[in-house]
C-alpha positions as CSV (number, residue, x, y, z in Angstrom):
1,M,-40.0,11.7,23.7
2,I,-41.3,9.9,20.3
3,D,-42.3,6.2,20.7
4,S,-39.8,3.9,19.6
5,R,-41.9,2.9,16.5
6,A,-41.7,6.5,15.0
7,R,-38.2,6.2,15.8
8,T,-37.5,3.0,13.9
9,A,-39.7,4.6,11.0
10,L,-37.9,7.7,10.7
11,E,-35.0,6.0,10.9
12,V,-35.5,3.6,8.0
13,A,-37.2,6.5,5.8
14,D,-33.8,8.3,6.6
15,W,-32.0,5.6,5.3
16,R,-33.9,5.3,2.4
17,R,-33.4,8.6,1.8
18,R,-29.9,8.2,1.8
19,V,-30.0,5.3,-0.2
20,F,-31.9,7.1,-3.2
21,A,-29.3,10.4,-2.9
22,L,-26.4,7.9,-3.1
23,Y,-27.7,6.3,-6.6
24,D,-28.4,9.8,-7.9
25,T,-24.9,10.3,-7.3
26,V,-23.9,7.5,-8.7
27,R,-25.6,7.7,-12.4
28,N,-24.4,11.1,-12.5
29,E,-21.2,9.8,-12.7
30,D,-19.6,9.3,-16.3
31,D,-16.8,6.8,-15.1
32,P,-18.4,3.9,-13.5
33,A,-15.1,3.0,-11.8
34,R,-15.2,6.2,-10.0
35,A,-19.2,5.9,-9.3
36,H,-18.3,2.4,-8.1
37,Q,-15.9,3.9,-5.5
38,L,-18.4,6.7,-4.7
39,W,-21.0,3.7,-4.1
40,R,-18.8,1.6,-1.9
41,T,-17.9,4.6,0.4
42,G,-21.6,5.8,0.4
43,R,-22.3,2.2,1.8
44,D,-19.9,1.9,3.9
45,E,-21.0,5.0,5.7
46,L,-24.7,3.6,5.8
47,M,-23.5,0.2,7.2
48,G,-21.0,1.5,9.8
49,S,-22.8,4.7,10.8
50,H,-26.7,5.0,10.5
51,P,-29.0,3.8,12.7
52,A,-31.0,1.8,10.5
53,S,-28.1,0.0,10.0
54,P,-28.8,-4.2,9.8
55,L,-25.0,-4.1,11.6
56,Q,-25.8,-4.5,15.2
57,G,-23.8,-4.8,18.5
58,D,-20.1,-6.1,17.9
59,E,-20.5,-6.3,14.1
60,R,-20.9,-2.7,14.2
61,A,-18.9,-1.9,16.5
62,R,-15.6,-4.1,14.9
63,F,-17.0,-2.8,11.4
64,T,-14.3,-1.6,8.9
65,G,-16.2,-2.0,5.4
66,L,-17.8,-4.3,3.8
67,P,-16.1,-6.9,1.5
68,I,-16.8,-5.5,-2.0
69,A,-14.3,-6.4,-5.0
70,P,-12.4,-4.0,-7.7
71,Y,-14.5,-2.7,-10.2
72,D,-14.0,-4.6,-13.4
73,P,-15.8,-3.0,-16.8
74,A,-16.1,-6.3,-18.1
75,W,-19.3,-6.8,-15.9
76,R,-20.7,-3.7,-16.9
77,F,-23.9,-3.9,-19.6
78,E,-27.1,-2.0,-20.8
79,L,-29.6,-4.9,-22.0
80,P,-32.9,-4.9,-23.3
81,I,-35.9,-6.9,-21.4
82,V,-36.3,-9.7,-23.2
83,P,-40.1,-11.2,-23.2
84,T,-40.7,-14.0,-21.5
85,E,-43.5,-16.4,-20.1
86,P,-45.9,-14.7,-17.5
87,A,-44.9,-15.8,-14.0
88,G,-45.2,-14.8,-10.3
89,F,-44.3,-15.0,-6.6
90,E,-45.4,-13.8,-3.6
91,F,-43.4,-13.2,-0.3
92,P,-44.8,-13.2,3.0
93,T,-43.6,-10.7,5.4
94,G,-43.8,-9.9,9.4
95,T,-45.1,-6.5,8.8
96,D,-46.1,-6.3,5.3
97,G,-48.4,-9.3,4.6
98,V,-47.7,-11.1,1.5
99,V,-46.1,-8.8,-1.5
100,P,-46.3,-9.7,-4.7
101,F,-44.0,-10.0,-7.9
102,E,-44.7,-10.6,-11.8
103,R,-42.4,-11.3,-14.1
104,L,-42.0,-8.3,-16.8
105,G,-38.9,-10.4,-18.7
106,K,-35.3,-11.6,-18.5
107,V,-32.4,-9.8,-19.2
108,E,-29.7,-12.0,-21.5
109,I,-25.9,-11.3,-19.8
110,P,-23.3,-12.3,-22.5
111,G,-21.3,-15.0,-20.6
112,V,-23.4,-15.4,-17.3
113,G,-26.5,-16.1,-18.2
114,S,-30.4,-14.7,-18.3
115,L,-32.1,-13.0,-15.2
116,D,-35.9,-12.7,-14.6
117,V,-36.8,-9.0,-14.2
118,W,-39.7,-8.6,-11.9
119,R,-42.2,-5.9,-10.6
120,L,-43.5,-5.4,-7.3
121,M,-47.1,-5.5,-7.7
122,T,-48.4,-3.3,-4.8
123,Y,-48.4,0.3,-4.0
124,G,-45.1,2.4,-5.0
125,G,-44.4,-0.5,-7.9
126,G,-40.7,-0.7,-8.6
127,L,-38.4,-3.2,-10.7
128,F,-36.3,-5.9,-8.8
129,V,-33.8,-8.4,-9.9
130,P,-31.6,-10.5,-8.0
131,V,-29.2,-12.6,-8.7
132,R,-27.5,-16.0,-6.6
133,D,-24.2,-17.0,-8.5
134,A,-22.0,-20.2,-8.1
135,L,-20.2,-18.5,-5.7
136,A,-23.4,-18.3,-3.3
137,G,-23.0,-20.0,0.5
138,R,-19.0,-20.7,-0.4
139,E,-16.5,-19.3,2.4
140,G,-15.3,-16.0,0.9
141,G,-18.0,-16.1,-1.6
142,T,-21.3,-14.4,-1.9
143,Y,-24.1,-14.4,0.4
144,G,-26.4,-17.9,0.0
145,G,-29.8,-16.0,-0.3
146,G,-28.4,-14.0,-3.3
147,R,-27.3,-10.6,-4.1
148,Y,-29.5,-7.7,-5.3
149,L,-28.4,-5.7,-8.4
150,L,-31.8,-3.5,-8.8
151,D,-34.6,-2.8,-6.2
152,T,-35.7,0.4,-7.5
153,I,-38.4,1.0,-4.7
154,K,-35.6,1.5,-2.5
155,G,-33.7,3.6,-5.0
156,A,-31.1,0.9,-6.0
157,D,-31.7,1.9,-9.8
158,L,-28.3,2.1,-11.8
159,G,-30.2,3.7,-15.2
160,L,-32.8,2.7,-17.4
161,D,-34.0,3.8,-20.9
162,A,-38.0,3.5,-20.8
163,E,-38.0,3.7,-24.9
164,R,-35.8,1.4,-25.3
165,E,-37.0,-0.9,-22.6
166,S,-33.3,-1.4,-21.5
167,L,-31.4,-1.9,-18.0
168,V,-28.1,-1.0,-16.9
169,I,-27.2,-4.4,-15.5
170,D,-23.3,-4.1,-13.7
171,L,-22.7,-6.7,-11.4
172,N,-19.8,-4.6,-10.1
173,F,-23.0,-3.2,-7.7
174,A,-24.2,-6.3,-6.8
175,Y,-25.0,-6.1,-2.7
176,N,-26.5,-8.0,0.3
177,P,-30.2,-7.7,1.3
178,S,-29.9,-6.5,4.8
179,C,-31.3,-10.0,6.2
180,A,-27.6,-11.4,5.3
181,Y,-26.8,-9.2,8.1
182,D,-29.5,-9.4,10.4
183,P,-32.4,-12.1,10.4
184,A,-35.0,-9.9,11.6
185,W,-35.3,-8.3,8.1
186,A,-37.9,-9.9,6.0
187,C,-35.8,-10.1,2.3
188,P,-37.2,-11.4,-1.1
189,L,-34.7,-13.7,-2.5
190,A,-33.3,-14.9,-5.8
191,Q,-36.2,-17.1,-7.2
192,P,-35.2,-20.0,-9.7
193,G,-35.2,-17.6,-12.9
194,N,-32.5,-15.3,-10.7
195,V,-29.6,-18.3,-10.4
196,V,-26.7,-18.5,-12.7
197,G,-24.4,-21.4,-12.9
198,V,-21.4,-19.3,-13.3
199,P,-19.1,-17.6,-10.5
200,V,-19.8,-13.6,-10.3
201,P,-16.8,-12.4,-8.2
202,V,-17.6,-8.8,-8.5
203,G,-19.4,-6.8,-6.0
204,E,-20.3,-7.2,-2.3
205,L,-19.0,-10.4,-1.1
206,Y,-20.4,-12.1,2.0
207,G,-18.6,-11.4,5.3
208,V,-18.0,-8.2,7.5
């Protein structure tokens, strides 16, 4: 029998492999609404049955699906990364030490506001775009710490164009980090430049 730490590592690695595969399927679907349904189904399957799911005990036993709003095409954008002042933040974790991020620029979302685009500066790199909206922390609203739009090192990538320096930002795919469901997870949350003053009623809401 393998060590429990090895089993956990293998389970997390398989979770990430499946997330990468899910987003690859999403990007290859031409119809964003159908892509969203594939994403919703895949995320429900992972959360409800995968051993690395952050849902624990009774929560997993009574799980019937995540509270994800119906797809609304008005919340999908392809946006250039706009230059902004350099900045950074460091996120302390219990397992990986201090994880540094640097700000690459921002995206300006019509009718919503600007969101900082971050790069993970340690091994593997990756782009990170969280969002905390006006519904955060409210009953029936969104997770108080904010949701993730992009986290490419973990596979959450809706599409990008390196030549045009643009990103697909679809708020219908905003999802809760694992720490929203299990405080044992350490998750970087939305920074001040990723807080918007309007409600974003699409994507994954809070409550299971």
